[in-house]
C-alpha positions in Angstrom: -9.1 7.0 -20.5 -6.0 5.8 -18.9 -4.5 5.7 -15.7 -0.7 5.3 -14.4 0.5 4.8 -11.1 4.2 5.3 -10.4 5.9 4.2 -7.4 8.5 5.7 -4.8 10.7 3.8 -6.7 10.3 5.3 -10.3 11.0 9.1 -8.8 13.1 8.3 -6.3 15.7 10.9 -8.0 16.1 13.0 -10.6 16.9 10.6 -13.2 13.9 8.8 -11.8 11.6 11.7 -12.6 13.6 11.8 -16.3 12.5 8.2 -17.1 9.1 9.0 -16.2 9.1 11.1 -18.7 11.0 8.6 -21.4 8.0 5.9 -20.4 5.3 8.5 -21.1 7.2 9.6 -24.5 6.7 5.8 -25.5 3.7 4.8 -24.4 2.1 8.6 -24.9 0.4 10.8 -22.5 -3.0 11.7 -24.0 -6.3 11.4 -22.4 -4.2 9.8 -18.8 -4.0 10.9 -15.2 -0.8 10.2 -13.4 -0.9 9.0 -9.5 2.5 9.3 -7.8 3.2 8.3 -5.0 6.1 9.8 -2.3 9.8 9.8 -3.9 11.8 6.7 -2.5 11.7 6.3 1.3 10.7 9.5 1.6 7.2 8.2 3.6 9.4 6.2 6.0 11.3 9.8 6.5 7.7 11.5 6.8 6.7 9.1 9.6 10.0 9.5 11.6 9.0 12.8 11.7 5.7 11.8 13.4 7.8 9.3 16.0 9.9 12.5 16.7 6.9 14.6 17.7 5.3 12.4 20.0 8.8 10.8 21.7 11.3 13.2 21.5 10.6 17.1 19.9 14.1 18.1 19.7 14.9 15.5 17.0 12.1 17.6 14.8 14.1 19.7 13.1 17.0 17.3 12.2 14.0 15.0 10.5 12.3 17.3 8.5 15.8 19.2 7.9 16.4 15.4 6.0 13.4 15.6 3.9 14.4 19.2 2.8 17.9 18.0 2.2 16.9 14.5 -0.1 14.6 17.0 -2.0 16.5 19.6 -3.0 19.1 17.4 -3.9 16.6 16.2 -7.2 15.7 19.9 -7.3 19.1 21.3 -7.8 19.4 18.3 -10.8 16.3 19.1 -12.4 15.9 22.6 -12.0 19.5 24.6 -11.9 17.7 28.1 -12.0 17.5 27.9 -8.1 14.6 31.2 -8.8 12.7 28.7 -10.3 8.8 28.8 -8.4 8.9 25.2 -7.5 11.6 25.5 -4.7 9.3 28.0 -3.1 6.3 26.0 -3.3 8.4 23.2 -1.9 9.6 25.3 0.8 5.4 26.7 1.8 4.9 22.9 1.9 7.5 22.4 4.6 6.0 25.2 6.1 2.5 23.8 6.5 4.3 20.8 8.3 6.3 22.7 10.6 3.3 24.6 10.9 0.8 21.7 12.0 3.2 20.8 14.4 3.5 23.4 15.6 -0.1 24.5 16.5 -1.7 20.8 16.5 -3.7 19.8 20.1 -4.6 16.7 19.2 -2.7 14.0 20.9 -4.2 11.2 18.8 -1.3 9.7 16.6 -2.8 8.5 13.6 -5.0 11.7 13.7 -1.3 13.4 13.4 0.1 10.6 11.2 -1.8 11.7 8.3 -1.6 15.0 8.9 2.0 14.5 8.2 3.2 11.8 6.1 1.1 12.7 3.0 3.0 15.7 2.6 5.6 13.1 0.8 3.0 13.0 -2.1 2.3 16.5 -2.0 6.4 17.1 -2.4 6.7 14.5 -5.0 3.8 15.7 -7.0 4.8 19.4 -7.2 8.2 18.6 -8.0 7.0 16.3 -11.1 4.3 18.8 -12.5 6.9 21.5 -12.4 9.3 19.5 -14.5 6.8 18.2 -16.8 5.8 22.0 -17.5 9.5 23.0 -17.5 10.4 20.6 -20.7 7.0 21.4 -22.5 5.1 18.7 -20.9 1.3 20.3 -20.4 -0.2 19.4 -17.2 -2.6 19.9 -14.3 -1.8 19.1 -10.9 -4.9 18.1 -9.1 -5.4 17.8 -5.3 -6.3 14.5 -4.8 -8.2 15.2 -0.9 -10.4 17.3 -2.8 -12.0 14.1 -4.9 -11.6 10.9 -2.6 -13.8 11.8 0.5 -13.3 9.1 3.3 -14.5 8.6 6.6 -12.4 9.8 9.5 -11.2 6.6 10.5 -6.9 7.7 9.8 -4.8 5.3 8.5 -7.1 3.1 6.9 -9.9 4.8 5.8 -12.7 3.7 4.1 -14.2 5.5 0.7 -17.2 7.9 0.5 -18.1 6.5 -2.9 -20.8 8.7 -3.7 -19.2 12.1 -3.1 -16.0 11.3 -4.1 -17.7 10.3 -7.4 -19.5 13.4 -7.7 -15.7 15.6 -6.9 -13.8 13.1 -9.6 -16.7 13.2 -12.5 -15.3 17.3 -12.2 -11.9 16.3 -13.8 -10.7 18.1 -16.9 -9.6 15.1 -18.9 -8.4 17.2 -21.9 -5.2 17.7 -20.1 -2.6 15.4 -18.5 -3.9 15.2 -14.9 -1.1 14.8 -12.2 -2.4 13.9 -8.7 -1.4 12.3 -5.4 -1.7 8.2 -4.1 -2.5 7.4 -1.0 -4.3 10.1 0.5 -8.2 11.6 0.9 -9.8 13.6 2.6 -12.9 13.7 5.4 -15.9 15.5 6.0 -13.6 18.4 8.0 -11.3 18.2 5.1 -8.8 17.0 7.0 -6.3 14.6 5.4 -6.4 11.0 5.4 -4.8 8.0 4.1 -5.5 5.2 3.0 -3.5 2.8 4.0 0.2 1.9 3.3 1.3 1.2 0.0 -2.6 2.5 -0.8 -1.7 4.4 -3.7 -2.6 1.6 -6.3 -5.9 2.0 -4.6 -5.8 5.7 -5.2 -5.2 4.4 -8.7 -8.3 2.2 -8.9 -10.9 4.5 -7.3 -10.1 7.3 -9.9 -10.3 4.7 -12.7 -13.9 3.6 -11.7 -15.0 7.3 -11.2 -14.1 8.5 -14.5 -14.6 4.6 -16.5 -11.1 4.1 -17.5 -10.1 1.6 -20.0 -7.5 0.6 -18.1 -4.9 1.1 -14.8 -1.2 0.6 -15.3 0.9 0.4 -12.2 4.4 1.0 -13.2 7.1 -0.7 -10.9 10.8 -1.6 -11.0 10.1 -5.6 -11.9 9.1 -6.7 -15.0 4.9 -7.7 -13.7 3.7 -9.4 -11.1 5.7 -12.7 -10.6 4.9 -16.1 -8.5 7.4 -15.1 -5.6 8.9 -12.2 -4.3 12.4 -11.9 -5.8 13.6 -10.5 -2.2 13.2 -14.0 -0.6 12.9 -16.4 -3.3 15.7 -17.2 -5.7 13.9 -18.4 -8.6 10.8 -16.6 -10.5 8.3 -16.5 -13.0 6.9 -13.7 -14.3 2.7 -14.2 -14.8 1.7 -13.4 -18.0 -2.3 -13.0 -17.1 -4.0 -13.5 -13.8 -8.1 -13.5 -13.6 -9.2 -11.0 -11.3 -10.2 -13.5 -8.7 -7.0 -15.0 -9.0 -5.3 -11.6 -7.9 -7.6 -10.8 -5.5 -6.5 -14.1 -3.7 -3.2 -13.6 -3.9 -3.5 -9.9 -3.0 -5.7 -11.4 0.4 -2.9 -13.7 1.2 -0.3 -10.8 1.0 1.1 -10.6 -2.5 2.9 -7.2 -2.2 3.0 -5.9 -6.0 -1.0 -5.3 -5.8 -3.0 -3.9 -2.9 -5.4 -5.9 -1.5 -7.8 -3.2 -1.8 -7.3 -2.1 -5.5 -9.1 -5.0 -7.5 -12.7 -5.0 -6.4 -13.4 -1.5 -7.7 -11.6 -2.6 -11.5 -13.3 -5.9 -10.8 -16.7 -4.2 -11.0 -16.4 -2.5 -14.3 -14.3 -4.9 -15.8 -11.1 -2.7 -15.9 -8.0 -4.1 -17.0 -5.1 -4.0 -14.9 -1.8 -4.1 -16.1 1.9 -4.2 -14.5 4.5 -3.3 -15.9 8.3 -2.4 -15.8 9.0 1.5 -15.7 12.9 0.5 -17.3 11.1 -1.6 -20.2 7.9 0.0 -20.6 7.7 -1.5 -24.3 7.9 -5.0 -23.0 3.8 -6.9 -22.0 4.2 -7.3 -18.4 1.0 -8.8 -16.4 -2.7 -8.3 -17.5 -5.2 -8.3 -14.9 -8.5 -8.8 -15.9 -11.7 -11.1 -16.4 -11.0 -14.6 -17.5 -9.6 -18.3 -15.9 -7.1 -18.6 -13.5 -3.3 -17.6 -14.0 -0.7 -17.9 -16.9 1.2 -19.6 -16.6 0.0 -22.2 -14.1 2.7 -22.4 -11.8 2.8 -22.5 -7.8 2.6 -18.7 -6.0 4.8 -18.3 -3.1 3.9 -15.4 -0.6 5.5 -14.7 3.1 4.8 -12.7 5.4 7.7 -11.8 8.0 7.0 -11.2 11.5 3.6 -12.0 12.2 2.1 -13.3 15.8 1.1 -16.6 16.2 -1.4 -17.3 19.1 -3.1 -20.4 20.7 -5.8 -19.9 22.6 -7.1 -22.3 25.2 -10.4 -21.8 27.6 -9.3 -22.0 31.4 -11.7 -24.7 32.5 -11.3 -26.6 29.2 -14.9 -25.9 27.8 -15.2 -25.6 24.2 -14.7 -22.7 22.3 -17.7 -22.3 20.3 -19.4 -19.2 18.3 -19.4 -17.1 21.0 -16.1 -17.3 22.5 -15.0 -17.0 18.4 -17.2 -13.8 18.0 -15.9 -12.1 20.9 -12.3 -12.7 19.7 -13.0 -11.6 16.3 -14.5 -8.1 17.9 -11.2 -8.0 19.9 -8.7 -8.8 17.4 -11.0 -5.4 15.3 -10.9 -3.7 18.1 -6.9 -4.1 18.3 -6.9 -3.4 14.8 -4.9 -7.2 14.1 -5.2 -8.1 11.0 -6.0 -11.9 10.6 -4.3 -14.1 8.2 -4.8 -17.8 9.7 -7.0 -19.1 11.9 -7.4 -23.4 12.7 -9.4 -24.5 15.8 -10.1 -27.4 17.5 -13.0 -28.5 20.2 -10.8 -26.4 22.9 -8.4 -24.5 21.5 -8.0 -21.6 18.5 -4.9 -20.9 17.1 -4.5 -17.7 15.1 -2.0 -16.2 13.1 -1.9 -12.3 13.0 0.0 -9.1 12.0 0.4 -6.8 14.6 1.3 -3.9 12.2 -0.5 -0.9 14.9 1.2 -2.4 17.4 -1.9 -3.4 19.5 -0.5 -6.6 20.7 0.1 -6.5 24.3 -3.3 -4.2 25.4 -4.7 -7.6 23.2 -3.0 -10.1 25.3 -3.6 -8.5 28.1 -7.5 -8.8 27.4 -7.3 -12.4 26.4 -5.7 -13.3 29.1 -8.3 -12.5 31.8 -10.6 -15.0 29.7 -8.2 -17.9 27.7 -4.7 -19.2 28.6 -2.8 -17.8 25.9 0.7 -18.8 24.4 2.1 -16.6 21.8 5.0 -16.7 19.5 6.3 -13.3 17.7 8.7 -13.0 15.0 7.4 -16.1 13.1 6.9 -16.1 9.3 3.4 -17.1 7.3 3.8 -18.8 4.1 1.3 -19.5 1.6 1.4 -21.8 -1.7 -0.8 -21.0 -4.4 -1.4 -24.1 -6.4 0.9 -26.0 -4.7 2.6 -29.2 -5.8 5.0 -31.5 -3.7 8.2 -30.0 -4.7 6.7 -26.5 -3.9 5.8 -27.7 -0.5 9.2 -29.9 0.1 10.8 -27.1 -1.0 9.7 -24.9 2.2 9.4 -27.6 4.6 13.0 -28.2 4.8 15.5 -25.9 6.9 12.3 -24.6 8.5 10.5 -25.8 12.0 6.6 -25.8 10.8 4.9 -24.5 14.0 1.1 -25.1 12.3 -0.2 -26.4 8.8 -3.1 -25.8 7.2 -3.9 -27.0 3.5 -6.4 -27.0 1.4 -7.5 -27.8 -2.2 -5.4 -25.0 -4.2 -4.1 -23.6 -1.1 -1.4 -24.7 1.8 -0.2 -22.0 4.2 2.8 -23.2 6.7 3.5 -20.9 10.2 7.3 -21.2 10.4 9.9 -20.2 12.7 
């Protein structure tokens, strides 16, 4: 049993969908389940619909029309017969979005977000499944929300493994299955999401519950690189990575593998392959049981738009366990991901990711008990397996605001 995950870049247009077919013909699709993301930048477009719902309802129709136009463009290339059932299926999904926005009474952004944004995946898989049938690849389209069961922490939900295992075990493996990434549902059958880029995690959940032999993430890069080519000029392919090393890289923010993806795979020693959908026969990167990375080279990770805060006690008293415990409770309440901490007797520095927009509310609470200096828009660089040359490459030309160094890892907060 294999689980393949295709991201948005792989199905961003009609040629992309046709290329997925080409990949499957080269590597085979027996005993395979496909997890497919929303097409191209559809998730961003769906987020704009949600924002319009809360900020300017007059924009909703325009935003939805943009999504419809984009998908209709792909449909017209894949299905010249405009009477094909898939046109009706796509229209039905769009009407469901409009219907929800019309009757919804909840003022909670995260709830509305999950009910709307997930339609990107539902549209994508409806189109891909119909195209496969059109060209003779028999398949079964599954609604992943019926299989991955979660709590109700919308936008960042937790999987209920026992129920999820029970549902996934019922999947018919005798046919090619196609389903969505990113999505689940709670006990009331409302849609939940696993966090942005959560489709990799979806693939891992399905693989774990199906006792799959492997998961392959198909990307537009040759595999896991030692640095993001968008920010670093010279990059190297990592041929093999241990689970532990991959978890370290994911923890520090390496974007090629979702942080939650690796734990369920490691528990059952399911191999993870990261390969190029442009060159499917190349070996790519394998993540599995083993030691370290091969080749052993410095790995660079950058997280942009972070917030650096320096907190000190108003009365110059020590910042000790009680204070630190209170701080982390506040970070949790305001959904601030802590990426680096450094403390002395009377000060506490922390670099956080303000991805849920809770910074101002957090600062208001902190300033009642601490002296707070904060700086937005900083970057956090992490180098795993650093050497002097790698370190110098980052120190030159940057203003270093904070540095933290361990045996294998150095982190720099820079302006």
